[in-house]
C-alpha positions in Angstrom: -44.9 -13.6 20.6 -43.7 -15.4 23.7 -40.0 -15.3 24.7 -39.5 -19.0 23.7 -41.1 -18.6 20.1 -39.0 -15.3 19.7 -35.8 -17.4 20.6 -36.9 -20.1 18.2 -37.5 -17.7 15.4 -34.2 -15.8 15.9 -31.9 -18.8 15.8 -32.5 -20.9 12.4 -32.9 -24.5 12.4 -29.6 -26.1 11.0 -31.6 -28.5 9.0 -33.3 -25.7 7.4 -30.1 -24.4 6.0 -29.8 -25.0 2.2 -26.9 -27.2 1.3 -25.2 -24.6 -0.7 -24.5 -22.1 2.0 -22.1 -24.0 4.1 -19.9 -25.3 1.2 -20.1 -21.7 -0.2 -18.3 -20.4 2.9 -15.9 -23.3 2.7 -15.0 -22.7 -1.0 -14.4 -19.1 -0.3 -12.1 -19.8 2.6 -10.3 -22.4 0.4 -10.0 -19.8 -2.4 -8.6 -17.3 -0.1 -6.0 -19.6 1.2 -5.0 -20.9 -2.3 -4.7 -17.2 -3.4 -2.5 -16.7 -0.2 -0.3 -19.7 -1.1 0.1 -18.5 -4.7 1.4 -15.0 -3.4 3.9 -16.4 -0.8 5.1 -18.9 -3.6 5.5 -15.9 -6.1 7.0 -13.7 -3.7 9.7 -16.2 -3.1 10.5 -17.1 -6.8 10.3 -13.4 -7.8 12.8 -12.5 -5.1 15.2 -15.2 -6.0 14.9 -15.2 -9.7 13.6 -11.8 -10.7 10.8 -11.1 -12.9 12.2 -12.2 -16.4 13.6 -15.6 -15.0 10.4 -16.3 -13.0 7.9 -18.8 -14.7 4.3 -19.2 -13.9 4.8 -22.8 -14.2 7.2 -22.9 -11.3 5.2 -20.5 -9.1 2.2 -23.1 -9.8 4.6 -25.9 -8.8 5.7 -24.1 -5.6 2.2 -23.3 -4.7 1.3 -27.0 -5.1 -1.4 -26.3 -7.8 -1.8 -26.8 -11.5 -0.7 -24.1 -13.9 -4.4 -23.9 -15.1 -5.6 -23.3 -11.6 -2.8 -20.6 -11.3 -4.1 -18.6 -14.3 -7.8 -18.9 -13.0 -6.4 -16.6 -10.1 -3.9 -14.4 -12.0 -3.7 -13.8 -15.8 0.1 -13.5 -15.7 3.4 -12.3 -13.6 2.2 -8.6 -14.0 -0.9 -9.3 -12.1 0.9 -11.4 -9.4 3.4 -8.2 -8.8 0.5 -6.0 -8.5 -1.3 -8.1 -6.0 2.0 -8.6 -3.9 2.5 -4.9 -4.0 -1.1 -4.2 -2.8 -0.8 -6.8 -0.2 2.3 -5.1 1.1 0.6 -1.6 1.2 -2.4 -3.3 3.1 0.2 -5.1 5.7 1.8 -1.8 6.4 -1.3 0.5 6.4 -0.8 1.5 10.0 2.7 2.5 9.3 1.4 4.9 6.4 -1.6 6.3 8.0 -1.4 9.9 8.7 -3.1 12.1 11.7 -5.6 14.9 10.8 -4.6 17.1 13.8 -1.4 17.6 15.6 0.2 19.8 18.3 2.2 21.6 15.5 5.6 22.7 16.8 7.7 23.2 13.7 7.4 23.3 10.0 8.7 19.8 9.5 5.4 18.3 10.7 4.0 19.1 7.2 5.9 15.8 6.3 4.4 12.4 7.2 5.0 11.2 10.8 7.6 8.2 11.1 9.0 9.2 7.7 12.3 7.1 8.5 10.4 4.2 9.3 8.5 4.2 6.2 11.7 4.6 4.1 13.0 1.7 6.0 10.0 -0.3 5.2 10.4 0.6 1.4 14.1 -0.2 1.5 13.4 -3.6 2.9 10.9 -4.5 -0.1 12.9 -2.4 -2.5 13.3 -5.6 -4.8 9.4 -5.8 -5.2 8.5 -2.1 -5.3 11.2 -1.7 -8.1 10.1 -4.6 -10.0 6.4 -3.5 -9.9 7.5 0.0 -11.1 9.5 -1.4 -14.0 7.0 -4.2 -15.1 3.5 -3.0 -14.3 1.7 0.4 -14.5 0.4 0.1 -11.0 2.0 3.3 -9.7 0.7 5.2 -12.5 -2.8 3.9 -12.6 -5.9 4.2 -10.4 -5.6 0.7 -9.1 -3.5 1.7 -6.0 -5.0 1.5 -2.5 -7.0 4.5 -3.2 -8.9 4.6 0.1 -5.6 4.7 2.3 -4.1 7.3 -0.1 -7.0 9.6 -0.2 -7.3 9.4 3.6 -3.6 10.3 4.1 -4.0 13.2 1.3 -7.1 14.6 3.3 -5.2 14.2 6.7 -2.3 16.0 5.3 -4.4 18.9 3.8 -6.0 19.4 7.4 -2.4 19.6 9.1 -1.1 22.0 6.5 -4.3 24.1 7.1 -3.8 23.9 10.8 -0.1 25.2 10.6 -1.2 28.0 8.3 -3.6 29.2 10.7 -0.9 29.1 13.3 1.7 31.1 11.4 3.9 28.0 10.8 3.4 27.5 7.0 3.0 30.4 4.3 -0.8 31.0 3.8 -0.5 32.4 0.3 -0.3 28.9 -1.3 -3.5 26.6 -0.9 -3.0 23.7 1.3 -3.9 21.2 -1.1 -1.4 22.5 -3.6 1.3 22.3 -0.9 0.4 18.7 -0.6 0.4 17.9 -4.2 4.0 19.6 -4.3 5.0 17.3 -1.5 3.6 14.2 -3.4 5.3 15.2 -6.8 8.7 15.6 -5.0 8.2 12.4 -3.1 7.4 10.3 -6.0 10.3 11.7 -7.8 12.8 10.9 -5.3 11.5 7.5 -4.7 11.1 6.7 -8.5 14.6 7.8 -9.2 15.8 5.6 -6.3 14.1 2.7 -7.5 15.0 2.9 -10.9 18.8 3.7 -10.2 21.4 1.0 -9.7 22.3 2.3 -6.5 20.6 0.3 -3.8 22.2 2.0 -0.9 19.6 2.9 1.8 21.7 5.8 2.8 21.5 7.3 -0.7 17.6 7.3 -0.4 17.9 8.9 3.0 20.2 11.8 1.8 18.2 12.5 -1.3 15.0 12.7 0.8 16.7 15.0 3.4 18.0 17.3 0.9 14.8 17.4 -1.4 12.7 17.9 1.7 14.9 20.5 3.3 14.5 22.4 0.1 10.7 22.0 0.0 10.3 23.1 3.5 12.2 26.2 3.3 10.0 27.2 0.5 7.0 26.9 2.8 8.3 29.2 5.6 6.2 32.4 5.9 7.8 35.6 4.2 
């Protein structure tokens, strides 16, 4: 086949494209934009009015769509909350990612890096995370961003194994078990703070510092 014919073959004639392909792409973009408009409207109304007082009709109005269209995207307020929270995790994915290998210097590196920044991000959106914990089952289901969480767990296990080999962390407890203990403690500390009436960020920081200090003391080699 000549270069000219190869070029003609590789680039499809625009006139040959079926009438449904371009509109399909346009519809997908329009749908994505509509979903984003809904979530931004829902975020504003949930934050201003709370879950109970927020109404689907008001969210639809704020997003400049009909209530019927809104229900085509989300079945109700719990589904909207879950979508907002999952979007929040996705937008903060870089902050929550963990390295597999580190130049381990002390036992504190069992904990995630940039822990203070993570807690600050959680504090900033406490209203959303607390509302989601109360009014949905997202945090106790398997609909969380599993790819990110599985990656982080595997990276944390790898770090702990590395520190066990270097004699920084006791080796008589499996690395995966240590990581599961960390998750249980983290979830307890965060859950207790989100469920409490004390919204002071310093309270969360103190609870984490005390809890993690006890956890790390138990990991030191005997």
